[in-house]
PDB file of N, CA, C, O and CB in Angstrom:
ATOM      1  N   MET A   1       1.160  -5.657 -19.454  1.00  0.00           N
ATOM      2  CA  MET A   1       1.237  -6.269 -18.143  1.00  0.00           C
ATOM      3  C   MET A   1      -0.170  -5.688 -17.534  1.00  0.00           C
ATOM      4  O   MET A   1      -0.597  -4.542 -17.668  1.00  0.00           O
ATOM      5  CB  MET A   1       2.703  -5.830 -17.252  1.00  0.00           C
ATOM      6  N   LYS A   2      -0.765  -6.752 -16.846  1.00  0.00           N
ATOM      7  CA  LYS A   2      -2.091  -6.615 -16.153  1.00  0.00           C
ATOM      8  C   LYS A   2      -1.719  -6.422 -14.712  1.00  0.00           C
ATOM      9  O   LYS A   2      -0.995  -7.190 -14.078  1.00  0.00           O
ATOM     10  CB  LYS A   2      -3.081  -7.905 -16.361  1.00  0.00           C
ATOM     11  N   SER A   3      -2.461  -4.970 -14.097  1.00  0.00           N
ATOM     12  CA  SER A   3      -2.179  -4.601 -12.799  1.00  0.00           C
ATOM     13  C   SER A   3      -2.700  -5.632 -11.853  1.00  0.00           C
ATOM     14  O   SER A   3      -3.471  -6.534 -12.181  1.00  0.00           O
ATOM     15  CB  SER A   3      -2.721  -3.285 -12.515  1.00  0.00           C
ATOM     16  N   ILE A   4      -2.254  -5.445 -10.730  1.00  0.00           N
ATOM     17  CA  ILE A   4      -2.791  -6.321  -9.881  1.00  0.00           C
ATOM     18  C   ILE A   4      -3.975  -5.236  -8.966  1.00  0.00           C
ATOM     19  O   ILE A   4      -3.604  -4.116  -8.614  1.00  0.00           O
ATOM     20  CB  ILE A   4      -1.452  -7.106  -8.950  1.00  0.00           C
ATOM     21  N   THR A   5      -5.146  -5.654  -8.712  1.00  0.00           N
ATOM     22  CA  THR A   5      -5.960  -4.867  -8.255  1.00  0.00           C
ATOM     23  C   THR A   5      -6.175  -5.302  -6.561  1.00  0.00           C
ATOM     24  O   THR A   5      -5.773  -6.381  -6.125  1.00  0.00           O
ATOM     25  CB  THR A   5      -7.199  -4.932  -9.215  1.00  0.00           C
ATOM     26  N   LEU A   6      -6.756  -4.445  -5.855  1.00  0.00           N
ATOM     27  CA  LEU A   6      -7.107  -4.716  -4.308  1.00  0.00           C
ATOM     28  C   LEU A   6      -8.117  -6.053  -4.327  1.00  0.00           C
ATOM     29  O   LEU A   6      -8.075  -6.937  -3.471  1.00  0.00           O
ATOM     30  CB  LEU A   6      -7.967  -3.233  -3.532  1.00  0.00           C
ATOM     31  N   GLY A   7      -8.944  -6.030  -5.359  1.00  0.00           N
ATOM     32  CA  GLY A   7      -9.942  -7.448  -5.201  1.00  0.00           C
ATOM     33  C   GLY A   7      -9.139  -8.680  -5.529  1.00  0.00           C
ATOM     34  O   GLY A   7      -9.651  -9.741  -5.170  1.00  0.00           O
ATOM     35  N   HIS A   8      -7.820  -8.745  -6.227  1.00  0.00           N
ATOM     36  CA  HIS A   8      -6.989  -9.916  -6.237  1.00  0.00           C
ATOM     37  C   HIS A   8      -6.348 -10.061  -5.011  1.00  0.00           C
ATOM     38  O   HIS A   8      -6.370 -11.139  -4.418  1.00  0.00           O
ATOM     39  CB  HIS A   8      -6.027  -9.906  -7.273  1.00  0.00           C
ATOM     40  N   LEU A   9      -5.707  -8.958  -4.521  1.00  0.00           N
ATOM     41  CA  LEU A   9      -5.094  -9.086  -2.895  1.00  0.00           C
ATOM     42  C   LEU A   9      -6.246  -9.517  -2.084  1.00  0.00           C
ATOM     43  O   LEU A   9      -5.893 -10.485  -1.410  1.00  0.00           O
ATOM     44  CB  LEU A   9      -4.471  -7.544  -2.170  1.00  0.00           C
ATOM     45  N   ARG A  10      -7.511  -9.195  -1.862  1.00  0.00           N
ATOM     46  CA  ARG A  10      -8.332  -9.573  -0.942  1.00  0.00           C
ATOM     47  C   ARG A  10      -8.702 -11.090  -1.052  1.00  0.00           C
ATOM     48  O   ARG A  10      -8.977 -11.704  -0.021  1.00  0.00           O
ATOM     49  CB  ARG A  10      -9.436  -8.717  -1.003  1.00  0.00           C
ATOM     50  N   SER A  11      -8.717 -11.699  -2.237  1.00  0.00           N
ATOM     51  CA  SER A  11      -9.073 -12.950  -2.660  1.00  0.00           C
ATOM     52  C   SER A  11      -7.990 -13.884  -2.242  1.00  0.00           C
ATOM     53  O   SER A  11      -8.168 -15.090  -2.070  1.00  0.00           O
ATOM     54  CB  SER A  11      -9.327 -12.975  -4.109  1.00  0.00           C
ATOM     55  N   GLU A  12      -6.828 -13.245  -2.085  1.00  0.00           N
ATOM     56  CA  GLU A  12      -5.660 -14.043  -1.384  1.00  0.00           C
ATOM     57  C   GLU A  12      -5.495 -13.675   0.052  1.00  0.00           C
ATOM     58  O   GLU A  12      -4.502 -14.069   0.663  1.00  0.00           O
ATOM     59  CB  GLU A  12      -4.267 -13.785  -2.088  1.00  0.00           C
ATOM     60  N   GLY A  13      -6.254 -13.069   0.531  1.00  0.00           N
ATOM     61  CA  GLY A  13      -6.267 -12.796   2.142  1.00  0.00           C
ATOM     62  C   GLY A  13      -5.544 -11.609   2.397  1.00  0.00           C
ATOM     63  O   GLY A  13      -5.130 -11.422   3.541  1.00  0.00           O
ATOM     64  N   CYS A  14      -5.321 -10.752   1.480  1.00  0.00           N
ATOM     65  CA  CYS A  14      -4.402  -9.722   2.032  1.00  0.00           C
ATOM     66  C   CYS A  14      -5.304  -8.428   1.917  1.00  0.00           C
ATOM     67  O   CYS A  14      -5.844  -8.026   0.886  1.00  0.00           O
ATOM     68  CB  CYS A  14      -2.909  -9.608   1.174  1.00  0.00           C
ATOM     69  N   ARG A  15      -5.364  -7.850   3.183  1.00  0.00           N
ATOM     70  CA  ARG A  15      -6.163  -6.497   3.148  1.00  0.00           C
ATOM     71  C   ARG A  15      -5.791  -5.290   3.681  1.00  0.00           C
ATOM     72  O   ARG A  15      -6.509  -4.303   3.844  1.00  0.00           O
ATOM     73  CB  ARG A  15      -7.263  -6.623   3.695  1.00  0.00           C
ATOM     74  N   ARG A  16      -4.399  -5.447   3.997  1.00  0.00           N
ATOM     75  CA  ARG A  16      -3.578  -4.038   4.299  1.00  0.00           C
ATOM     76  C   ARG A  16      -2.416  -3.712   3.304  1.00  0.00           C
ATOM     77  O   ARG A  16      -1.871  -4.672   2.759  1.00  0.00           O
ATOM     78  CB  ARG A  16      -2.866  -4.096   5.808  1.00  0.00           C
ATOM     79  N   LEU A  17      -2.062  -2.673   3.067  1.00  0.00           N
ATOM     80  CA  LEU A  17      -0.817  -2.073   2.288  1.00  0.00           C
ATOM     81  C   LEU A  17       0.035  -1.525   3.278  1.00  0.00           C
ATOM     82  O   LEU A  17      -0.300  -1.146   4.400  1.00  0.00           O
ATOM     83  CB  LEU A  17      -1.166  -0.922   1.212  1.00  0.00           C
ATOM     84  N   LEU A  18       1.355  -1.514   2.683  1.00  0.00           N
ATOM     85  CA  LEU A  18       2.369  -1.038   3.205  1.00  0.00           C
ATOM     86  C   LEU A  18       2.769   0.094   2.294  1.00  0.00           C
ATOM     87  O   LEU A  18       3.022  -0.132   1.111  1.00  0.00           O
ATOM     88  CB  LEU A  18       3.326  -2.039   3.437  1.00  0.00           C
ATOM     89  N   VAL A  19       2.839   1.394   2.846  1.00  0.00           N
ATOM     90  CA  VAL A  19       3.145   2.460   2.118  1.00  0.00           C
ATOM     91  C   VAL A  19       4.363   3.313   2.567  1.00  0.00           C
ATOM     92  O   VAL A  19       4.413   3.759   3.713  1.00  0.00           O
ATOM     93  CB  VAL A  19       2.021   3.200   2.065  1.00  0.00           C
ATOM     94  N   TYR A  20       5.245   3.513   1.748  1.00  0.00           N
ATOM     95  CA  TYR A  20       6.425   3.958   1.885  1.00  0.00           C
ATOM     96  C   TYR A  20       6.818   5.460   1.256  1.00  0.00           C
ATOM     97  O   TYR A  20       6.727   5.733   0.059  1.00  0.00           O
ATOM     98  CB  TYR A  20       7.166   2.934   1.373  1.00  0.00           C
ATOM     99  N   CYS A  21       7.187   6.204   2.102  1.00  0.00           N
ATOM    100  CA  CYS A  21       7.354   7.522   1.792  1.00  0.00           C
ATOM    101  C   CYS A  21       8.090   7.803   0.285  1.00  0.00           C
ATOM    102  O   CYS A  21       9.205   7.336   0.050  1.00  0.00           O
ATOM    103  CB  CYS A  21       8.157   8.106   2.968  1.00  0.00           C
ATOM    104  N   GLY A  22       7.371   8.590  -0.676  1.00  0.00           N
ATOM    105  CA  GLY A  22       8.362   8.574  -1.932  1.00  0.00           C
ATOM    106  C   GLY A  22       9.197   9.971  -1.941  1.00  0.00           C
ATOM    107  O   GLY A  22       9.545  10.517  -2.988  1.00  0.00           O
ATOM    108  N   ARG A  23       9.456  10.447  -0.723  1.00  0.00           N
ATOM    109  CA  ARG A  23      10.722  11.624  -0.981  1.00  0.00           C
ATOM    110  C   ARG A  23      11.914  11.012  -1.246  1.00  0.00           C
ATOM    111  O   ARG A  23      12.262  10.031  -0.587  1.00  0.00           O
ATOM    112  CB  ARG A  23      11.070  12.608   0.285  1.00  0.00           C
ATOM    113  N   THR A  24      12.676  11.524  -2.244  1.00  0.00           N
ATOM    114  CA  THR A  24      13.880  11.541  -2.758  1.00  0.00           C
ATOM    115  C   THR A  24      14.937  12.031  -2.159  1.00  0.00           C
ATOM    116  O   THR A  24      15.928  11.368  -1.855  1.00  0.00           O
ATOM    117  CB  THR A  24      13.840  12.023  -3.709  1.00  0.00           C
ATOM    118  N   ASN A  25      14.730  13.600  -1.894  1.00  0.00           N
ATOM    119  CA  ASN A  25      15.742  14.345  -1.369  1.00  0.00           C
ATOM    120  C   ASN A  25      15.477  14.303   0.072  1.00  0.00           C
ATOM    121  O   ASN A  25      14.317  14.336   0.483  1.00  0.00           O
ATOM    122  CB  ASN A  25      15.822  15.721  -1.940  1.00  0.00           C
ATOM    123  N   GLU A  26      16.591  14.225   0.949  1.00  0.00           N
ATOM    124  CA  GLU A  26      16.849  14.127   2.428  1.00  0.00           C
ATOM    125  C   GLU A  26      15.688  13.282   2.966  1.00  0.00           C
ATOM    126  O   GLU A  26      14.661  13.703   3.498  1.00  0.00           O
ATOM    127  CB  GLU A  26      16.925  15.611   3.170  1.00  0.00           C
ATOM    128  N   LEU A  27      16.078  11.875   2.704  1.00  0.00           N
ATOM    129  CA  LEU A  27      15.269  10.871   2.866  1.00  0.00           C
ATOM    130  C   LEU A  27      14.314  10.889   3.995  1.00  0.00           C
ATOM    131  O   LEU A  27      14.769  11.277   5.071  1.00  0.00           O
ATOM    132  CB  LEU A  27      15.988   9.848   2.916  1.00  0.00           C
ATOM    133  N   CYS A  28      13.131  10.555   3.945  1.00  0.00           N
ATOM    134  CA  CYS A  28      12.175  10.476   4.952  1.00  0.00           C
ATOM    135  C   CYS A  28      12.156   9.407   5.806  1.00  0.00           C
ATOM    136  O   CYS A  28      12.121   9.491   7.033  1.00  0.00           O
ATOM    137  CB  CYS A  28      11.055  10.545   4.469  1.00  0.00           C
ATOM    138  N   HIS A  29      12.184   8.199   5.028  1.00  0.00           N
ATOM    139  CA  HIS A  29      12.208   6.805   5.471  1.00  0.00           C
ATOM    140  C   HIS A  29      10.801   6.479   6.358  1.00  0.00           C
ATOM    141  O   HIS A  29      10.736   5.509   7.112  1.00  0.00           O
ATOM    142  CB  HIS A  29      13.617   6.565   6.391  1.00  0.00           C
ATOM    143  N   HIS A  30       9.882   7.265   6.193  1.00  0.00           N
ATOM    144  CA  HIS A  30       8.553   6.978   6.886  1.00  0.00           C
ATOM    145  C   HIS A  30       7.819   5.866   6.066  1.00  0.00           C
ATOM    146  O   HIS A  30       7.822   5.873   4.835  1.00  0.00           O
ATOM    147  CB  HIS A  30       7.609   8.348   6.985  1.00  0.00           C
ATOM    148  N   HIS A  31       7.168   4.876   6.841  1.00  0.00           N
ATOM    149  CA  HIS A  31       6.209   3.896   6.144  1.00  0.00           C
ATOM    150  C   HIS A  31       5.054   3.887   7.247  1.00  0.00           C
ATOM    151  O   HIS A  31       5.118   4.466   8.331  1.00  0.00           O
ATOM    152  CB  HIS A  31       6.922   2.259   5.807  1.00  0.00           C
ATOM    153  N   GLU A  32       3.912   3.071   6.736  1.00  0.00           N
ATOM    154  CA  GLU A  32       2.825   2.796   7.459  1.00  0.00           C
ATOM    155  C   GLU A  32       2.249   1.425   6.861  1.00  0.00           C
ATOM    156  O   GLU A  32       2.448   1.057   5.704  1.00  0.00           O
ATOM    157  CB  GLU A  32       1.846   4.003   7.416  1.00  0.00           C
ATOM    158  N   SER A  33       1.546   0.761   7.766  1.00  0.00           N
ATOM    159  CA  SER A  33       0.654  -0.167   7.283  1.00  0.00           C
ATOM    160  C   SER A  33      -0.647   0.232   7.172  1.00  0.00           C
ATOM    161  O   SER A  33      -1.000   0.539   8.311  1.00  0.00           O
ATOM    162  CB  SER A  33       0.679  -1.219   7.980  1.00  0.00           C
ATOM    163  N   ILE A  34      -1.571   0.394   6.384  1.00  0.00           N
ATOM    164  CA  ILE A  34      -2.666   0.897   6.167  1.00  0.00           C
ATOM    165  C   ILE A  34      -3.940  -0.097   5.647  1.00  0.00           C
ATOM    166  O   ILE A  34      -3.848  -0.956   4.770  1.00  0.00           O
ATOM    167  CB  ILE A  34      -2.320   1.891   5.318  1.00  0.00           C
ATOM    168  N   ASP A  35      -5.078   0.231   6.377  1.00  0.00           N
ATOM    169  CA  ASP A  35      -6.210  -0.872   6.067  1.00  0.00           C
ATOM    170  C   ASP A  35      -6.591  -0.404   4.371  1.00  0.00           C
ATOM    171  O   ASP A  35      -6.681   0.801   4.137  1.00  0.00           O
ATOM    172  CB  ASP A  35      -7.822  -0.701   7.362  1.00  0.00           C
ATOM    173  N   ALA A  36      -6.779  -1.293   3.364  1.00  0.00           N
ATOM    174  CA  ALA A  36      -7.019  -1.131   2.079  1.00  0.00           C
ATOM    175  C   ALA A  36      -8.334  -1.095   1.713  1.00  0.00           C
ATOM    176  O   ALA A  36      -8.661  -0.819   0.558  1.00  0.00           O
ATOM    177  CB  ALA A  36      -6.438  -1.991   1.429  1.00  0.00           C
ATOM    178  N   ASP A  37      -9.417  -1.438   2.896  1.00  0.00           N
ATOM    179  CA  ASP A  37     -10.859  -1.610   2.622  1.00  0.00           C
ATOM    180  C   ASP A  37     -11.534  -0.212   2.172  1.00  0.00           C
ATOM    181  O   ASP A  37     -12.707  -0.283   1.805  1.00  0.00           O
ATOM    182  CB  ASP A  37     -11.582  -2.193   3.952  1.00  0.00           C
ATOM    183  N   ARG A  38     -10.973   0.917   2.165  1.00  0.00           N
ATOM    184  CA  ARG A  38     -11.570   1.992   1.754  1.00  0.00           C
ATOM    185  C   ARG A  38     -11.795   2.072   0.263  1.00  0.00           C
ATOM    186  O   ARG A  38     -12.717   2.736  -0.210  1.00  0.00           O
ATOM    187  CB  ARG A  38     -10.870   3.024   2.213  1.00  0.00           C
ATOM    188  N   TRP A  39     -11.045   1.469  -0.381  1.00  0.00           N
ATOM    189  CA  TRP A  39     -10.802   1.423  -1.994  1.00  0.00           C
ATOM    190  C   TRP A  39     -11.664   0.333  -2.541  1.00  0.00           C
ATOM    191  O   TRP A  39     -11.721  -0.661  -1.818  1.00  0.00           O
ATOM    192  CB  TRP A  39      -9.188   1.099  -2.437  1.00  0.00           C
ATOM    193  N   PRO A  40     -12.396   0.289  -3.732  1.00  0.00           N
ATOM    194  CA  PRO A  40     -13.022  -0.569  -4.252  1.00  0.00           C
ATOM    195  C   PRO A  40     -12.282  -1.664  -4.877  1.00  0.00           C
ATOM    196  O   PRO A  40     -11.139  -1.388  -5.240  1.00  0.00           O
ATOM    197  CB  PRO A  40     -13.759  -0.012  -4.980  1.00  0.00           C
ATOM    198  N   ASP A  41     -12.714  -2.872  -5.077  1.00  0.00           N
ATOM    199  CA  ASP A  41     -11.819  -4.127  -5.331  1.00  0.00           C
ATOM    200  C   ASP A  41     -11.279  -3.692  -6.755  1.00  0.00           C
ATOM    201  O   ASP A  41     -10.157  -4.109  -7.043  1.00  0.00           O
ATOM    202  CB  ASP A  41     -12.708  -5.738  -5.328  1.00  0.00           C
ATOM    203  N   GLU A  42     -11.966  -2.875  -7.712  1.00  0.00           N
ATOM    204  CA  GLU A  42     -11.266  -2.965  -9.008  1.00  0.00           C
ATOM    205  C   GLU A  42      -9.844  -1.904  -8.968  1.00  0.00           C
ATOM    206  O   GLU A  42      -9.169  -1.729  -9.982  1.00  0.00           O
ATOM    207  CB  GLU A  42     -12.437  -2.499 -10.274  1.00  0.00           C
ATOM    208  N   THR A  43      -9.569  -1.348  -7.852  1.00  0.00           N
ATOM    209  CA  THR A  43      -8.606  -0.186  -7.738  1.00  0.00           C
ATOM    210  C   THR A  43      -7.153  -1.012  -8.045  1.00  0.00           C
ATOM    211  O   THR A  43      -6.877  -1.992  -7.352  1.00  0.00           O
ATOM    212  CB  THR A  43      -8.692   0.651  -6.059  1.00  0.00           C
ATOM    213  N   PRO A  44      -6.263  -0.570  -9.098  1.00  0.00           N
ATOM    214  CA  PRO A  44      -4.987  -1.311  -9.214  1.00  0.00           C
ATOM    215  C   PRO A  44      -4.162  -0.713  -8.026  1.00  0.00           C
ATOM    216  O   PRO A  44      -4.188   0.444  -7.607  1.00  0.00           O
ATOM    217  CB  PRO A  44      -4.235  -1.116 -10.722  1.00  0.00           C
ATOM    218  N   VAL A  45      -3.390  -1.827  -7.561  1.00  0.00           N
ATOM    219  CA  VAL A  45      -2.611  -1.142  -6.371  1.00  0.00           C
ATOM    220  C   VAL A  45      -1.481  -0.216  -6.866  1.00  0.00           C
ATOM    221  O   VAL A  45      -1.060   0.499  -5.956  1.00  0.00           O
ATOM    222  CB  VAL A  45      -1.939  -2.263  -5.397  1.00  0.00           C
ATOM    223  N   ARG A  46      -0.966  -0.057  -7.873  1.00  0.00           N
ATOM    224  CA  ARG A  46      -0.225   0.805  -8.379  1.00  0.00           C
ATOM    225  C   ARG A  46      -0.696   2.207  -8.577  1.00  0.00           C
ATOM    226  O   ARG A  46       0.122   3.127  -8.606  1.00  0.00           O
ATOM    227  CB  ARG A  46       0.138   0.313  -9.400  1.00  0.00           C
ATOM    228  N   SER A  47      -2.030   2.421  -8.722  1.00  0.00           N
ATOM    229  CA  SER A  47      -2.709   3.408  -8.957  1.00  0.00           C
ATOM    230  C   SER A  47      -2.777   4.344  -7.827  1.00  0.00           C
ATOM    231  O   SER A  47      -3.012   5.540  -8.004  1.00  0.00           O
ATOM    232  CB  SER A  47      -3.836   3.006  -9.371  1.00  0.00           C
ATOM    233  N   LEU A  48      -2.534   3.717  -6.420  1.00  0.00           N
ATOM    234  CA  LEU A  48      -2.391   4.526  -5.161  1.00  0.00           C
ATOM    235  C   LEU A  48      -1.192   5.048  -4.984  1.00  0.00           C
ATOM    236  O   LEU A  48      -1.087   5.814  -4.026  1.00  0.00           O
ATOM    237  CB  LEU A  48      -2.658   3.838  -4.019  1.00  0.00           C
ATOM    238  N   ASP A  49      -0.154   4.833  -5.703  1.00  0.00           N
ATOM    239  CA  ASP A  49       1.119   5.645  -5.381  1.00  0.00           C
ATOM    240  C   ASP A  49       1.000   6.794  -5.231  1.00  0.00           C
ATOM    241  O   ASP A  49       1.163   7.308  -4.124  1.00  0.00           O
ATOM    242  CB  ASP A  49       2.053   5.618  -6.188  1.00  0.00           C
ATOM    243  N   ALA A  50       0.610   7.649  -6.566  1.00  0.00           N
ATOM    244  CA  ALA A  50       0.586   8.932  -6.689  1.00  0.00           C
ATOM    245  C   ALA A  50      -0.696   9.614  -5.602  1.00  0.00           C
ATOM    246  O   ALA A  50      -0.651  10.797  -5.264  1.00  0.00           O
ATOM    247  CB  ALA A  50       0.405   9.186  -8.295  1.00  0.00           C
ATOM    248  N   LYS A  51      -1.412   9.007  -5.304  1.00  0.00           N
ATOM    249  CA  LYS A  51      -2.564   9.464  -4.446  1.00  0.00           C
ATOM    250  C   LYS A  51      -2.049   9.670  -2.576  1.00  0.00           C
ATOM    251  O   LYS A  51      -2.535  10.373  -1.690  1.00  0.00           O
ATOM    252  CB  LYS A  51      -3.890   8.100  -4.693  1.00  0.00           C
ATOM    253  N   MET A  52      -0.968   8.772  -2.577  1.00  0.00           N
ATOM    254  CA  MET A  52      -0.766   9.092  -0.816  1.00  0.00           C
ATOM    255  C   MET A  52       0.165  10.324  -0.506  1.00  0.00           C
ATOM    256  O   MET A  52       0.952  10.891  -1.264  1.00  0.00           O
ATOM    257  CB  MET A  52       0.052   7.687   0.046  1.00  0.00           C
ATOM    258  N   VAL A  53      -0.111  10.563   0.698  1.00  0.00           N
ATOM    259  CA  VAL A  53       0.618  11.729   1.372  1.00  0.00           C
ATOM    260  C   VAL A  53       1.222  11.122   2.578  1.00  0.00           C
ATOM    261  O   VAL A  53       0.651  10.290   3.284  1.00  0.00           O
ATOM    262  CB  VAL A  53      -0.353  12.996   1.771  1.00  0.00           C
ATOM    263  N   CYS A  54       2.539  11.638   2.792  1.00  0.00           N
ATOM    264  CA  CYS A  54       3.417  10.866   3.871  1.00  0.00           C
ATOM    265  C   CYS A  54       2.699  11.952   5.140  1.00  0.00           C
ATOM    266  O   CYS A  54       2.526  13.165   5.019  1.00  0.00           O
ATOM    267  CB  CYS A  54       5.557  10.941   3.565  1.00  0.00           C
ATOM    268  N   THR A  55       2.436  11.282   6.082  1.00  0.00           N
ATOM    269  CA  THR A  55       1.946  11.833   7.374  1.00  0.00           C
ATOM    270  C   THR A  55       3.157  12.425   8.070  1.00  0.00           C
ATOM    271  O   THR A  55       2.899  13.134   9.043  1.00  0.00           O
ATOM    272  CB  THR A  55       1.236  10.716   8.290  1.00  0.00           C
ATOM    273  N   LYS A  56       4.472  12.255   7.737  1.00  0.00           N
ATOM    274  CA  LYS A  56       5.352  12.777   8.605  1.00  0.00           C
ATOM    275  C   LYS A  56       6.101  14.034   7.756  1.00  0.00           C
ATOM    276  O   LYS A  56       6.506  15.044   8.330  1.00  0.00           O
ATOM    277  CB  LYS A  56       6.340  11.580   9.140  1.00  0.00           C
ATOM    278  N   CYS A  57       6.198  13.858   6.580  1.00  0.00           N
ATOM    279  CA  CYS A  57       6.731  15.041   5.858  1.00  0.00           C
ATOM    280  C   CYS A  57       6.005  15.750   4.904  1.00  0.00           C
ATOM    281  O   CYS A  57       6.387  16.775   4.340  1.00  0.00           O
ATOM    282  CB  CYS A  57       7.786  14.729   5.242  1.00  0.00           C
ATOM    283  N   GLY A  58       4.785  15.085   4.715  1.00  0.00           N
ATOM    284  CA  GLY A  58       3.856  15.730   3.672  1.00  0.00           C
ATOM    285  C   GLY A  58       4.243  15.732   2.025  1.00  0.00           C
ATOM    286  O   GLY A  58       3.775  16.535   1.218  1.00  0.00           O
ATOM    287  N   THR A  59       5.099  14.766   1.741  1.00  0.00           N
ATOM    288  CA  THR A  59       5.432  14.338   0.616  1.00  0.00           C
ATOM    289  C   THR A  59       4.004  13.637  -0.140  1.00  0.00           C
ATOM    290  O   THR A  59       3.236  12.835   0.391  1.00  0.00           O
ATOM    291  CB  THR A  59       6.664  13.391   0.878  1.00  0.00           C
ATOM    292  N   ILE A  60       3.920  14.186  -1.491  1.00  0.00           N
ATOM    293  CA  ILE A  60       2.798  13.403  -2.025  1.00  0.00           C
ATOM    294  C   ILE A  60       3.352  12.528  -2.955  1.00  0.00           C
ATOM    295  O   ILE A  60       4.192  13.001  -3.721  1.00  0.00           O
ATOM    296  CB  ILE A  60       1.708  14.212  -2.650  1.00  0.00           C
ATOM    297  N   GLY A  61       3.059  11.353  -3.050  1.00  0.00           N
ATOM    298  CA  GLY A  61       3.499  10.214  -3.720  1.00  0.00           C
ATOM    299  C   GLY A  61       4.344   9.353  -2.915  1.00  0.00           C
ATOM    300  O   GLY A  61       5.126   9.742  -2.048  1.00  0.00           O
ATOM    301  N   ALA A  62       4.117   8.085  -3.286  1.00  0.00           N
ATOM    302  CA  ALA A  62       4.616   6.928  -2.409  1.00  0.00           C
ATOM    303  C   ALA A  62       4.646   5.529  -2.938  1.00  0.00           C
ATOM    304  O   ALA A  62       3.905   5.283  -3.890  1.00  0.00           O
ATOM    305  CB  ALA A  62       3.811   6.858  -1.238  1.00  0.00           C
ATOM    306  N   GLU A  63       5.396   4.587  -2.455  1.00  0.00           N
ATOM    307  CA  GLU A  63       5.420   3.219  -3.046  1.00  0.00           C
ATOM    308  C   GLU A  63       4.526   2.506  -2.151  1.00  0.00           C
ATOM    309  O   GLU A  63       4.611   2.433  -0.925  1.00  0.00           O
ATOM    310  CB  GLU A  63       6.877   2.533  -3.142  1.00  0.00           C
ATOM    311  N   VAL A  64       3.616   1.967  -2.956  1.00  0.00           N
ATOM    312  CA  VAL A  64       2.481   1.146  -2.217  1.00  0.00           C
ATOM    313  C   VAL A  64       2.958  -0.498  -2.646  1.00  0.00           C
ATOM    314  O   VAL A  64       3.360  -0.972  -3.708  1.00  0.00           O
ATOM    315  CB  VAL A  64       0.665   1.646  -2.880  1.00  0.00           C
ATOM    316  N   ARG A  65       2.739  -1.025  -1.464  1.00  0.00           N
ATOM    317  CA  ARG A  65       2.844  -2.785  -1.777  1.00  0.00           C
ATOM    318  C   ARG A  65       2.019  -3.589  -0.887  1.00  0.00           C
ATOM    319  O   ARG A  65       1.717  -3.033   0.169  1.00  0.00           O
ATOM    320  CB  ARG A  65       4.409  -3.446  -1.540  1.00  0.00           C
ATOM    321  N   PRO A  66       1.583  -4.778  -1.074  1.00  0.00           N
ATOM    322  CA  PRO A  66       0.667  -5.577  -0.282  1.00  0.00           C
ATOM    323  C   PRO A  66       1.474  -5.797   1.067  1.00  0.00           C
ATOM    324  O   PRO A  66       2.703  -5.821   1.139  1.00  0.00           O
ATOM    325  CB  PRO A  66       0.238  -7.005  -1.055  1.00  0.00           C
ATOM    326  N   ASP A  67       0.676  -5.937   2.021  1.00  0.00           N
ATOM    327  CA  ASP A  67       1.349  -5.813   3.341  1.00  0.00           C
ATOM    328  C   ASP A  67       0.889  -7.531   3.926  1.00  0.00           C
ATOM    329  O   ASP A  67      -0.047  -7.765   4.691  1.00  0.00           O
ATOM    330  CB  ASP A  67       0.617  -4.229   4.415  1.00  0.00           C
ATOM    331  N   TRP A  68       1.670  -8.391   3.427  1.00  0.00           N
ATOM    332  CA  TRP A  68       1.401  -9.793   3.796  1.00  0.00           C
ATOM    333  C   TRP A  68       1.561 -10.270   5.129  1.00  0.00           C
ATOM    334  O   TRP A  68       1.366 -11.448   5.431  1.00  0.00           O
ATOM    335  CB  TRP A  68       2.148 -10.575   3.080  1.00  0.00           C
ATOM    336  N   THR A  69       1.961  -9.260   6.050  1.00  0.00           N
ATOM    337  CA  THR A  69       2.338  -9.517   7.422  1.00  0.00           C
ATOM    338  C   THR A  69       1.409 -10.501   8.127  1.00  0.00           C
ATOM    339  O   THR A  69       1.753 -11.605   8.551  1.00  0.00           O
ATOM    340  CB  THR A  69       2.373  -8.235   8.174  1.00  0.00           C
ATOM    341  N   SER A  70       0.140  -9.944   8.204  1.00  0.00           N
ATOM    342  CA  SER A  70      -0.686 -10.281   9.248  1.00  0.00           C
ATOM    343  C   SER A  70      -1.445 -11.656   8.507  1.00  0.00           C
ATOM    344  O   SER A  70      -1.840 -12.532   9.277  1.00  0.00           O
ATOM    345  CB  SER A  70      -1.726  -8.910   9.729  1.00  0.00           C
ATOM    346  N   HIS A  71      -1.632 -11.830   7.160  1.00  0.00           N
ATOM    347  CA  HIS A  71      -2.006 -12.911   6.603  1.00  0.00           C
ATOM    348  C   HIS A  71      -0.943 -14.115   6.967  1.00  0.00           C
ATOM    349  O   HIS A  71      -1.352 -15.257   7.181  1.00  0.00           O
ATOM    350  CB  HIS A  71      -2.173 -12.609   5.159  1.00  0.00           C
ATOM    351  N   MET A  72       0.257 -13.819   7.012  1.00  0.00           N
ATOM    352  CA  MET A  72       1.309 -15.100   7.248  1.00  0.00           C
ATOM    353  C   MET A  72       1.225 -15.406   8.978  1.00  0.00           C
ATOM    354  O   MET A  72       1.531 -16.509   9.430  1.00  0.00           O
ATOM    355  CB  MET A  72       3.203 -14.591   6.697  1.00  0.00           C
ATOM    356  N   ARG A  73       0.827 -14.418   9.736  1.00  0.00           N
ATOM    357  CA  ARG A  73       0.645 -14.784  10.870  1.00  0.00           C
ATOM    358  C   ARG A  73      -0.463 -15.544  11.123  1.00  0.00           C
ATOM    359  O   ARG A  73      -0.331 -16.317  12.071  1.00  0.00           O
ATOM    360  CB  ARG A  73       0.692 -13.875  11.534  1.00  0.00           C
ATOM    361  N   HIS A  74      -1.546 -15.556  10.543  1.00  0.00           N
ATOM    362  CA  HIS A  74      -2.855 -16.551  10.524  1.00  0.00           C
ATOM    363  C   HIS A  74      -2.574 -17.809  10.012  1.00  0.00           C
ATOM    364  O   HIS A  74      -3.195 -18.784  10.435  1.00  0.00           O
ATOM    365  CB  HIS A  74      -4.034 -16.043   9.667  1.00  0.00           C
ATOM    366  N   GLN A  75      -1.511 -17.945   8.947  1.00  0.00           N
ATOM    367  CA  GLN A  75      -1.406 -19.242   8.453  1.00  0.00           C
ATOM    368  C   GLN A  75      -0.548 -20.320   9.552  1.00  0.00           C
ATOM    369  O   GLN A  75      -0.626 -21.548   9.606  1.00  0.00           O
ATOM    370  CB  GLN A  75      -0.669 -19.081   6.997  1.00  0.00           C
ATOM    371  N   ASN A  76       0.177 -19.500  10.281  1.00  0.00           N
ATOM    372  CA  ASN A  76       1.088 -20.375  11.145  1.00  0.00           C
ATOM    373  C   ASN A  76       0.102 -21.142  12.312  1.00  0.00           C
ATOM    374  O   ASN A  76       0.603 -21.907  13.136  1.00  0.00           O
ATOM    375  CB  ASN A  76       2.347 -19.342  11.915  1.00  0.00           C
TER     376      ASN A  76
END
């Protein structure tokens, strides 16, 4: 299965990522929308999961997904 890259997301108009805390015990539930422009186009979205650090609880690891929210607002 081919990984989706940030370049692919950008070509579809998505420039932000949703990052959900990966903490599994005592669930943190923290999430943020971040700008994805700091990483190159060839970066697989899933490769970012292990690199994220929660700014609320400090847990290393997260679930990273495309944030289509702003893209959808511009289409209306």
